[in-house]
Backbone and ligand atoms as CSV (ligand in chain L), in Angstrom:
chain,resi,resn,atom,element,x,y,z
A,1,ASN,N,N,0.826,-1.218,0.000
A,1,ASN,CA,C,0.000,0.000,0.000
A,1,ASN,C,C,0.852,1.256,0.000
A,2,LYS,N,N,1.682,1.366,-1.030
A,2,LYS,CA,C,2.585,2.522,-1.098
A,2,LYS,C,C,2.055,3.570,-2.082
A,3,ILE,N,N,1.979,4.781,-1.576
A,3,ILE,CA,C,1.415,5.881,-2.364
A,3,ILE,C,C,2.483,6.955,-2.553
A,4,LEU,N,N,2.582,7.461,-3.777
A,4,LEU,CA,C,3.487,8.583,-4.045
A,4,LEU,C,C,2.661,9.817,-4.382
A,5,VAL,N,N,2.858,10.889,-3.616
A,5,VAL,CA,C,2.188,12.162,-3.905
A,5,VAL,C,C,3.213,13.081,-4.566
A,6,ILE,N,N,2.929,13.475,-5.798
A,6,ILE,CA,C,3.843,14.347,-6.545
A,6,ILE,C,C,3.225,15.737,-6.689
A,7,ASN,N,N,3.990,16.743,-6.311
A,7,ASN,CA,C,3.569,18.137,-6.443
A,7,ASN,C,C,4.436,18.851,-7.460
A,8,GLY,N,N,3.800,19.561,-8.379
A,8,GLY,CA,C,4.516,20.242,-9.442
A,8,GLY,C,C,4.947,21.658,-9.103
A,9,PRO,N,N,5.268,22.430,-10.141
A,9,PRO,CA,C,5.879,23.746,-9.980
A,9,PRO,C,C,5.058,24.749,-9.181
A,10,ASN,N,N,5.773,25.521,-8.392
A,10,ASN,CA,C,5.239,26.638,-7.586
A,10,ASN,C,C,4.441,26.203,-6.357
A,11,LEU,N,N,4.219,24.908,-6.219
A,11,LEU,CA,C,3.467,24.457,-5.037
A,11,LEU,C,C,4.313,24.572,-3.768
A,12,ASN,N,N,5.631,24.728,-3.933
A,12,ASN,CA,C,6.496,25.007,-2.778
A,12,ASN,C,C,6.205,26.402,-2.202
A,13,LEU,N,N,5.496,27.223,-2.961
A,13,LEU,CA,C,5.177,28.582,-2.493
A,13,LEU,C,C,3.783,28.685,-1.869
A,14,LEU,N,N,3.144,27.560,-1.651
A,14,LEU,CA,C,1.811,27.593,-1.031
A,14,LEU,C,C,1.881,28.291,0.320
A,15,GLY,N,N,0.852,29.091,0.608
A,15,GLY,CA,C,0.832,29.860,1.850
A,15,GLY,C,C,1.366,31.267,1.632
A,16,ILE,N,N,2.067,31.440,0.491
A,16,ILE,CA,C,2.628,32.750,0.144
A,16,ILE,C,C,1.953,33.247,-1.138
A,17,ARG,N,N,1.810,32.326,-2.116
A,17,ARG,CA,C,1.303,32.714,-3.439
A,17,ARG,C,C,-0.227,32.713,-3.464
A,18,GLU,N,N,-0.807,33.695,-4.095
A,18,GLU,CA,C,-2.255,33.762,-4.361
A,18,GLU,C,C,-3.106,33.080,-3.286
A,19,LYS,N,N,-2.975,33.597,-2.073
A,19,LYS,CA,C,-3.655,32.987,-0.918
A,19,LYS,C,C,-5.177,32.922,-1.091
A,20,ASN,N,N,-5.713,33.920,-1.826
A,20,ASN,CA,C,-7.168,33.937,-2.053
A,20,ASN,C,C,-7.630,32.712,-2.839
A,21,ILE,N,N,-6.717,32.154,-3.646
A,21,ILE,CA,C,-7.066,30.966,-4.446
A,21,ILE,C,C,-6.613,29.689,-3.736
A,22,TYR,N,N,-5.372,29.712,-3.225
A,22,TYR,CA,C,-4.784,28.462,-2.741
A,22,TYR,C,C,-4.761,28.305,-1.222
A,23,GLY,N,N,-5.228,29.351,-0.500
A,23,GLY,CA,C,-5.290,29.250,0.953
A,23,GLY,C,C,-3.979,29.624,1.620
A,24,SER,N,N,-3.995,29.638,2.941
A,24,SER,CA,C,-2.831,30.142,3.680
A,24,SER,C,C,-1.932,29.027,4.219
A,25,GLU,N,N,-2.327,27.783,3.950
A,25,GLU,CA,C,-1.492,26.689,4.453
A,25,GLU,C,C,-0.316,26.423,3.512
A,26,SER,N,N,0.798,26.046,4.115
A,26,SER,CA,C,1.991,25.760,3.319
A,26,SER,C,C,1.956,24.315,2.814
A,27,LEU,N,N,2.891,24.011,1.912
A,27,LEU,CA,C,2.978,22.629,1.410
A,27,LEU,C,C,3.346,21.681,2.559
A,28,LEU,N,N,4.122,22.187,3.509
A,28,LEU,CA,C,4.488,21.368,4.669
A,28,LEU,C,C,3.249,21.047,5.515
A,29,ASP,N,N,2.361,22.028,5.674
A,29,ASP,CA,C,1.094,21.786,6.388
A,29,ASP,C,C,0.307,20.668,5.694
A,30,ILE,N,N,0.272,20.724,4.366
A,30,ILE,CA,C,-0.450,19.701,3.599
A,30,ILE,C,C,0.236,18.344,3.761
A,31,ALA,N,N,1.571,18.363,3.706
A,31,ALA,CA,C,2.326,17.110,3.857
A,31,ALA,C,C,2.033,16.459,5.210
A,32,LYS,N,N,1.915,17.283,6.246
A,32,LYS,CA,C,1.627,16.749,7.580
A,32,LYS,C,C,0.238,16.128,7.633
A,33,ALA,N,N,-0.748,16.818,7.051
A,33,ALA,CA,C,-2.126,16.285,7.024
A,33,ALA,C,C,-2.183,14.991,6.223
A,34,VAL,N,N,-1.418,14.952,5.130
A,34,VAL,CA,C,-1.357,13.744,4.293
A,34,VAL,C,C,-0.784,12.577,5.102
A,35,GLU,N,N,0.236,12.869,5.891
A,35,GLU,CA,C,0.877,11.842,6.705
A,35,GLU,C,C,-0.108,11.267,7.737
A,36,VAL,N,N,-0.843,12.156,8.405
A,36,VAL,CA,C,-1.812,11.736,9.432
A,36,VAL,C,C,-2.892,10.843,8.810
A,37,THR,N,N,-3.438,11.285,7.685
A,37,THR,CA,C,-4.503,10.501,7.025
A,37,THR,C,C,-3.961,9.177,6.498
A,38,SER,N,N,-2.743,9.215,5.954
A,38,SER,CA,C,-2.134,7.987,5.429
A,38,SER,C,C,-2.041,6.923,6.512
A,39,GLU,N,N,-1.563,7.345,7.682
A,39,GLU,CA,C,-1.429,6.393,8.789
A,39,GLU,C,C,-2.772,5.822,9.172
A,40,ALA,N,N,-3.779,6.688,9.246
A,40,ALA,CA,C,-5.129,6.244,9.619
A,40,ALA,C,C,-5.681,5.240,8.603
A,41,LEU,N,N,-5.288,5.410,7.336
A,41,LEU,CA,C,-5.805,4.525,6.283
A,41,LEU,C,C,-4.900,3.315,6.037
A,42,GLY,N,N,-3.807,3.246,6.784
A,42,GLY,CA,C,-2.885,2.127,6.606
A,42,GLY,C,C,-2.071,2.222,5.328
A,43,LEU,N,N,-1.828,3.430,4.882
A,43,LEU,CA,C,-1.032,3.640,3.670
A,43,LEU,C,C,0.356,4.139,4.043
A,44,GLU,N,N,1.309,3.803,3.189
A,44,GLU,CA,C,2.663,4.328,3.368
A,44,GLU,C,C,2.874,5.350,2.245
A,45,THR,N,N,2.977,6.614,2.612
A,45,THR,CA,C,2.955,7.667,1.599
A,45,THR,C,C,4.229,8.493,1.575
A,46,ASP,N,N,4.773,8.672,0.381
A,46,ASP,CA,C,5.882,9.601,0.191
A,46,ASP,C,C,5.347,10.844,-0.513
A,47,PHE,N,N,5.898,11.987,-0.140
A,47,PHE,CA,C,5.379,13.279,-0.585
A,47,PHE,C,C,6.527,14.081,-1.178
A,48,VAL,N,N,6.456,14.410,-2.456
A,48,VAL,CA,C,7.569,15.106,-3.114
A,48,VAL,C,C,7.069,16.317,-3.914
A,49,GLN,N,N,7.982,17.232,-4.167
A,49,GLN,CA,C,7.660,18.417,-4.973
A,49,GLN,C,C,8.819,18.727,-5.900
A,50,SER,N,N,8.514,19.161,-7.117
A,50,SER,CA,C,9.567,19.617,-8.021
A,50,SER,C,C,9.043,20.723,-8.926
A,51,ASN,N,N,9.936,21.666,-9.223
A,51,ASN,CA,C,9.576,22.728,-10.166
A,51,ASN,C,C,9.958,22.364,-11.600
A,52,HIS,N,N,10.508,21.146,-11.780
A,52,HIS,CA,C,11.074,20.783,-13.077
A,52,HIS,C,C,10.337,19.619,-13.730
A,53,GLU,N,N,9.943,19.823,-14.949
A,53,GLU,CA,C,9.185,18.810,-15.690
A,53,GLU,C,C,9.943,17.484,-15.768
A,54,GLY,N,N,11.232,17.560,-16.135
A,54,GLY,CA,C,12.021,16.339,-16.296
A,54,GLY,C,C,12.167,15.578,-14.988
A,55,GLU,N,N,12.266,16.329,-13.884
A,55,GLU,CA,C,12.405,15.687,-12.580
A,55,GLU,C,C,11.104,14.961,-12.200
A,56,ILE,N,N,9.982,15.551,-12.555
A,56,ILE,CA,C,8.689,14.899,-12.285
A,56,ILE,C,C,8.597,13.607,-13.097
A,57,ILE,N,N,9.075,13.663,-14.330
A,57,ILE,CA,C,9.075,12.464,-15.187
A,57,ILE,C,C,10.010,11.402,-14.613
A,58,ASP,N,N,11.186,11.822,-14.131
A,58,ASP,CA,C,12.120,10.878,-13.497
A,58,ASP,C,C,11.475,10.215,-12.276
A,59,LYS,N,N,10.758,11.002,-11.485
A,59,LYS,CA,C,10.106,10.457,-10.283
A,59,LYS,C,C,9.021,9.458,-10.670
A,60,LEU,N,N,8.279,9.764,-11.727
A,60,LEU,CA,C,7.239,8.834,-12.195
A,60,LEU,C,C,7.871,7.532,-12.679
A,61,GLN,N,N,8.959,7.659,-13.460
A,61,GLN,CA,C,9.618,6.443,-13.977
A,61,GLN,C,C,10.179,5.596,-12.845
A,62,ALA,N,N,10.750,6.261,-11.829
A,62,ALA,CA,C,11.338,5.535,-10.703
A,62,ALA,C,C,10.253,4.896,-9.834
A,63,ALA,N,N,9.027,5.390,-9.951
A,63,ALA,CA,C,7.920,4.876,-9.133
A,63,ALA,C,C,7.455,3.498,-9.599
A,64,ARG,N,N,7.771,3.172,-10.833
A,64,ARG,CA,C,7.348,1.897,-11.407
A,64,ARG,C,C,7.838,0.735,-10.554
A,65,GLY,N,N,6.904,-0.092,-10.108
A,65,GLY,CA,C,7.270,-1.242,-9.285
A,65,GLY,C,C,7.481,-0.900,-7.820
A,66,GLU,N,N,7.538,0.390,-7.488
A,66,GLU,CA,C,7.791,0.836,-6.113
A,66,GLU,C,C,6.525,1.334,-5.423
A,67,TYR,N,N,5.603,1.872,-6.203
A,67,TYR,CA,C,4.383,2.458,-5.633
A,67,TYR,C,C,3.152,1.838,-6.286
A,68,ASP,N,N,2.070,1.776,-5.480
A,68,ASP,CA,C,0.818,1.191,-5.981
A,68,ASP,C,C,-0.097,2.232,-6.612
A,69,VAL,N,N,-0.047,3.439,-6.074
A,69,VAL,CA,C,-0.892,4.519,-6.601
A,69,VAL,C,C,-0.076,5.823,-6.589
A,70,VAL,N,N,-0.265,6.632,-7.619
A,70,VAL,CA,C,0.320,7.970,-7.658
A,70,VAL,C,C,-0.810,8.993,-7.539
A,71,ILE,N,N,-0.602,9.972,-6.663
A,71,ILE,CA,C,-1.510,11.122,-6.565
A,71,ILE,C,C,-0.709,12.302,-7.080
A,72,ILE,N,N,-1.201,12.982,-8.114
A,72,ILE,CA,C,-0.383,14.033,-8.726
A,72,ILE,C,C,-1.113,15.361,-8.862
A,73,ASN,N,N,-0.502,16.401,-8.274
A,73,ASN,CA,C,-0.894,17.771,-8.571
A,73,ASN,C,C,0.199,18.310,-9.478
A,74,ALA,N,N,-0.031,18.214,-10.769
A,74,ALA,CA,C,1.001,18.609,-11.740
A,74,ALA,C,C,1.056,20.126,-11.924
A,75,ALA,N,N,0.226,20.852,-11.165
A,75,ALA,CA,C,0.178,22.328,-11.235
A,75,ALA,C,C,0.043,22.772,-12.699
A,76,ALA,N,N,0.796,23.787,-13.117
A,76,ALA,CA,C,0.602,24.313,-14.476
A,76,ALA,C,C,0.890,23.274,-15.565
A,77,TYR,N,N,1.760,22.317,-15.270
A,77,TYR,CA,C,2.056,21.267,-16.275
A,77,TYR,C,C,0.820,20.473,-16.665
A,78,THR,N,N,-0.153,20.432,-15.750
A,78,THR,CA,C,-1.429,19.761,-16.032
A,78,THR,C,C,-1.988,20.141,-17.399
A,79,HIS,N,N,-1.807,21.433,-17.705
A,79,HIS,CA,C,-2.519,21.989,-18.848
A,79,HIS,C,C,-1.803,21.812,-20.182
A,80,TYR,N,N,-0.515,21.404,-20.128
A,80,TYR,CA,C,0.182,21.292,-21.419
A,80,TYR,C,C,1.306,20.269,-21.494
A,81,SER,N,N,1.599,19.549,-20.404
A,81,SER,CA,C,2.752,18.647,-20.499
A,81,SER,C,C,2.370,17.256,-21.022
A,82,ILE,N,N,2.559,17.102,-22.313
A,82,ILE,CA,C,2.312,15.795,-22.936
A,82,ILE,C,C,3.352,14.800,-22.411
A,83,ALA,N,N,4.539,15.319,-22.049
A,83,ALA,CA,C,5.608,14.448,-21.543
A,83,ALA,C,C,5.205,13.818,-20.203
A,84,ILE,N,N,4.586,14.600,-19.324
A,84,ILE,CA,C,4.126,14.035,-18.047
A,84,ILE,C,C,2.956,13.084,-18.290
A,85,ARG,N,N,2.076,13.449,-19.181
A,85,ARG,CA,C,0.974,12.545,-19.546
A,85,ARG,C,C,1.529,11.203,-20.027
A,86,ASP,N,N,2.501,11.253,-20.937
A,86,ASP,CA,C,3.074,10.019,-21.482
A,86,ASP,C,C,3.752,9.191,-20.391
A,87,ALA,N,N,4.400,9.877,-19.440
A,87,ALA,CA,C,5.069,9.162,-18.342
A,87,ALA,C,C,4.038,8.449,-17.459
A,88,ILE,N,N,2.934,9.117,-17.158
A,88,ILE,CA,C,1.880,8.496,-16.334
A,88,ILE,C,C,1.361,7.239,-17.041
A,89,LYS,N,N,1.123,7.381,-18.344
A,89,LYS,CA,C,0.628,6.259,-19.148
A,89,LYS,C,C,1.667,5.126,-19.169
A,90,ALA,N,N,2.932,5.490,-19.349
A,90,ALA,CA,C,3.997,4.503,-19.525
A,90,ALA,C,C,4.216,3.654,-18.275
A,91,VAL,N,N,4.140,4.274,-17.096
A,91,VAL,CA,C,4.500,3.523,-15.886
A,91,VAL,C,C,3.377,2.613,-15.391
A,92,GLU,N,N,2.177,2.822,-15.948
A,92,GLU,CA,C,1.038,1.941,-15.634
A,92,GLU,C,C,0.751,1.821,-14.141
A,93,ILE,N,N,0.919,2.917,-13.405
A,93,ILE,CA,C,0.512,2.960,-11.994
A,93,ILE,C,C,-0.785,3.764,-11.957
A,94,PRO,N,N,-1.853,3.207,-11.345
A,94,PRO,CA,C,-3.087,3.986,-11.266
A,94,PRO,C,C,-2.818,5.360,-10.649
A,95,SER,N,N,-3.205,6.418,-11.346
A,95,SER,CA,C,-2.871,7.771,-10.905
A,95,SER,C,C,-4.136,8.605,-10.713
A,96,ILE,N,N,-4.089,9.443,-9.688
A,96,ILE,CA,C,-5.227,10.306,-9.363
A,96,ILE,C,C,-4.779,11.746,-9.521
A,97,GLU,N,N,-5.471,12.487,-10.374
A,97,GLU,CA,C,-5.134,13.898,-10.596
A,97,GLU,C,C,-5.827,14.762,-9.544
A,98,ILE,N,N,-5.058,15.655,-8.930
A,98,ILE,CA,C,-5.675,16.544,-7.949
A,98,ILE,C,C,-5.257,18.002,-8.168
A,99,HIS,N,N,-6.128,18.891,-7.696
A,99,HIS,CA,C,-5.830,20.324,-7.662
A,99,HIS,C,C,-6.473,20.923,-6.436
A,100,LEU,N,N,-5.821,21.922,-5.886
A,100,LEU,CA,C,-6.401,22.659,-4.769
A,100,LEU,C,C,-7.636,23.425,-5.239
A,101,SER,N,N,-7.468,24.154,-6.356
A,101,SER,CA,C,-8.553,24.987,-6.869
A,101,SER,C,C,-9.404,24.198,-7.857
A,102,ASN,N,N,-10.595,24.742,-8.138
A,102,ASN,CA,C,-11.447,24.141,-9.170
A,102,ASN,C,C,-10.990,24.699,-10.514
A,103,ILE,N,N,-10.175,23.920,-11.232
A,103,ILE,CA,C,-9.580,24.408,-12.487
A,103,ILE,C,C,-10.656,24.737,-13.534
A,104,HIS,N,N,-11.838,24.154,-13.366
A,104,HIS,CA,C,-12.909,24.359,-14.360
A,104,HIS,C,C,-13.651,25.681,-14.176
A,105,SER,N,N,-13.468,26.298,-13.011
A,105,SER,CA,C,-14.150,27.582,-12.777
A,105,SER,C,C,-13.187,28.756,-12.912
A,106,ARG,N,N,-11.969,28.494,-13.378
A,106,ARG,CA,C,-10.960,29.548,-13.498
A,106,ARG,C,C,-10.727,29.908,-14.968
A,107,GLU,N,N,-9.559,30.469,-15.290
A,107,GLU,CA,C,-9.296,30.872,-16.674
A,107,GLU,C,C,-9.467,29.681,-17.618
A,108,GLU,N,N,-9.839,30.015,-18.846
A,108,GLU,CA,C,-10.115,28.961,-19.815
A,108,GLU,C,C,-8.917,28.019,-20.037
A,109,PHE,N,N,-7.690,28.567,-19.978
A,109,PHE,CA,C,-6.522,27.707,-20.236
A,109,PHE,C,C,-6.337,26.649,-19.158
A,110,ARG,N,N,-7.025,26.843,-18.008
A,110,ARG,CA,C,-6.933,25.826,-16.949
A,110,ARG,C,C,-8.005,24.744,-17.075
A,111,HIS,N,N,-8.950,24.952,-17.982
A,111,HIS,CA,C,-10.046,23.982,-18.099
A,111,HIS,C,C,-9.582,22.672,-18.708
A,112,THR,N,N,-8.527,22.754,-19.498
A,112,THR,CA,C,-8.011,21.544,-20.145
A,112,THR,C,C,-6.956,20.886,-19.266
A,113,SER,N,N,-7.127,19.581,-19.055
A,113,SER,CA,C,-6.074,18.797,-18.415
A,113,SER,C,C,-5.631,17.735,-19.403
A,114,VAL,N,N,-4.367,17.800,-19.801
A,114,VAL,CA,C,-3.879,16.780,-20.741
A,114,VAL,C,C,-3.559,15.466,-20.023
A,115,ILE,N,N,-3.530,15.510,-18.680
A,115,ILE,CA,C,-3.253,14.262,-17.945
A,115,ILE,C,C,-4.535,13.521,-17.536
A,116,ALA,N,N,-5.669,14.237,-17.529
A,116,ALA,CA,C,-6.930,13.616,-17.080
A,116,ALA,C,C,-7.244,12.293,-17.794
A,117,PRO,N,N,-7.061,12.214,-19.115
A,117,PRO,CA,C,-7.420,10.962,-19.803
A,117,PRO,C,C,-6.586,9.740,-19.397
A,118,VAL,N,N,-5.423,9.970,-18.800
A,118,VAL,CA,C,-4.596,8.823,-18.400
A,118,VAL,C,C,-4.638,8.590,-16.882
A,119,CYS,N,N,-5.501,9.356,-16.191
A,119,CYS,CA,C,-5.663,9.164,-14.750
A,119,CYS,C,C,-6.965,8.414,-14.465
A,120,VAL,N,N,-7.034,7.804,-13.286
A,120,VAL,CA,C,-8.258,7.095,-12.886
A,120,VAL,C,C,-9.386,8.110,-12.724
A,121,GLY,N,N,-9.056,9.249,-12.130
A,121,GLY,CA,C,-10.055,10.292,-11.938
A,121,GLY,C,C,-9.399,11.573,-11.476
A,122,GLN,N,N,-10.230,12.608,-11.348
A,122,GLN,CA,C,-9.729,13.935,-10.989
A,122,GLN,C,C,-10.495,14.476,-9.782
A,123,ILE,N,N,-9.760,15.034,-8.829
A,123,ILE,CA,C,-10.383,15.690,-7.673
A,123,ILE,C,C,-9.858,17.119,-7.640
A,124,CYS,N,N,-10.739,18.099,-7.704
A,124,CYS,CA,C,-10.265,19.482,-7.662
A,124,CYS,C,C,-11.268,20.376,-6.971
A,125,GLY,N,N,-10.749,21.450,-6.379
A,125,GLY,CA,C,-11.627,22.463,-5.811
A,125,GLY,C,C,-11.789,22.403,-4.303
A,126,PHE,N,N,-11.126,21.474,-3.652
A,126,PHE,CA,C,-11.344,21.289,-2.218
A,126,PHE,C,C,-10.141,21.698,-1.359
A,127,GLY,N,N,-9.219,22.424,-1.944
A,127,GLY,CA,C,-8.046,22.840,-1.178
A,127,GLY,C,C,-7.283,21.632,-0.665
A,128,LYS,N,N,-6.841,21.731,0.579
A,128,LYS,CA,C,-6.082,20.617,1.184
A,128,LYS,C,C,-6.869,19.313,1.149
A,129,MET,N,N,-8.206,19.447,1.253
A,129,MET,CA,C,-9.053,18.251,1.243
A,129,MET,C,C,-8.951,17.462,-0.062
A,130,SER,N,N,-8.551,18.121,-1.159
A,130,SER,CA,C,-8.367,17.378,-2.422
A,130,SER,C,C,-7.333,16.274,-2.217
A,131,TYR,N,N,-6.279,16.579,-1.436
A,131,TYR,CA,C,-5.238,15.587,-1.149
A,131,TYR,C,C,-5.804,14.460,-0.279
A,132,ILE,N,N,-6.590,14.866,0.726
A,132,ILE,CA,C,-7.142,13.878,1.664
A,132,ILE,C,C,-8.150,12.968,0.959
A,133,LEU,N,N,-8.999,13.578,0.135
A,133,LEU,CA,C,-9.977,12.783,-0.626
A,133,LEU,C,C,-9.263,11.808,-1.558
A,134,ALA,N,N,-8.166,12.260,-2.148
A,134,ALA,CA,C,-7.408,11.387,-3.058
A,134,ALA,C,C,-6.799,10.201,-2.308
A,135,LEU,N,N,-6.380,10.432,-1.060
A,135,LEU,CA,C,-5.844,9.314,-0.259
A,135,LEU,C,C,-6.933,8.277,-0.008
A,136,HIS,N,N,-8.142,8.753,0.287
A,136,HIS,CA,C,-9.264,7.824,0.481
A,136,HIS,C,C,-9.538,7.046,-0.813
A,137,ALA,N,N,-9.485,7.749,-1.934
A,137,ALA,CA,C,-9.696,7.090,-3.233
A,137,ALA,C,C,-8.598,6.059,-3.486
A,138,ALA,N,N,-7.361,6.409,-3.125
A,138,ALA,CA,C,-6.231,5.482,-3.315
A,138,ALA,C,C,-6.406,4.242,-2.440
A,139,ALA,N,N,-6.825,4.447,-1.186
A,139,ALA,CA,C,-7.047,3.313,-0.279
A,139,ALA,C,C,-8.129,2.399,-0.835
A,140,ASP,N,N,-9.161,3.010,-1.414
A,140,ASP,CA,C,-10.257,2.228,-1.993
A,140,ASP,C,C,-9.796,1.441,-3.228
A,141,LEU,N,N,-8.957,2.050,-4.040
A,141,LEU,CA,C,-8.409,1.344,-5.212
A,141,LEU,C,C,-7.623,0.112,-4.768
A,142,GLN,N,N,-6.837,0.293,-3.697
A,142,GLN,CA,C,-6.027,-0.806,-3.171
A,142,GLN,C,C,-6.902,-1.922,-2.621
A,143,LYS,N,N,-7.975,-1.514,-1.913
A,143,LYS,CA,C,-8.890,-2.476,-1.314
A,143,LYS,C,C,-9.572,-3.295,-2.407
A,144,ARG,N,N,-10.006,-2.595,-3.459
A,144,ARG,CA,C,-10.706,-3.284,-4.550
A,144,ARG,C,C,-9.770,-4.222,-5.298
A,145,LYS,N,N,-8.478,-3.875,-5.321
A,145,LYS,CA,C,-7.486,-4.726,-5.985
A,145,LYS,C,C,-7.315,-6.029,-5.200
A,146,GLN,N,N,-7.389,-5.885,-3.822
A,146,GLN,CA,C,-7.165,-7.054,-2.968
A,146,GLN,C,C,-8.342,-8.021,-2.957
A,147,ASP,N,N,-9.594,-7.457,-2.998
A,147,ASP,CA,C,-10.720,-8.412,-2.968
A,147,ASP,C,C,-11.407,-8.589,-4.312
L,1,LIG,C1,C,-3.238,23.967,-9.411
L,1,LIG,C2,C,-4.042,24.590,-10.568
L,1,LIG,C3,C,-3.130,24.932,-11.726
L,1,LIG,O1,O,-3.893,25.516,-12.788
L,1,LIG,C4,C,-2.068,25.926,-11.314
L,1,LIG,O2,O,-1.176,26.157,-12.382
L,1,LIG,C5,C,-1.343,25.511,-10.081
L,1,LIG,C6,C,-2.074,24.860,-8.994
L,1,LIG,C7,C,-4.096,23.722,-8.149
L,1,LIG,O3,O,-3.688,22.936,-7.308
L,1,LIG,O4,O,-5.171,24.330,-8.004
L,1,LIG,O5,O,-0.147,25.793,-9.926
L,1,LIG,O6,O,-2.737,22.704,-9.843
């Protein structure tokens, strides 16, 4: 039951950047909440962040065989990185797309997710809870795999 949470560019600035959209909690605050929920759900979760597309792809490739589910907030890459989409598809790990904000109610360029078609599903608009809801979804995927 190993879960990898990947955070994309600028998410290291949470709590500082556009607080009206992303809230006042830092990425570390989110990481702590993720850890608490993971333990409660019996999941072993690693939490990473990168501002670099290639590094996110390297992390996805290295996840193959190591993790059961990937939870990914690809941030702005969501909207145009075919390379990250291809990596998600290539590694064949069930992946859950998440966003703090509701990308569908914001600028038009955020309405498109090029990774959505290769993910199991998308959770957006719930702030920190998007991460927590995704952990519950990941636990359920694992449970359904076992029985
Ligand atoms: C985001 C939404 C993206 O459109 C944006 O580029 C981000 C954060 C979110 O979590 O709401 O950096 O992924």
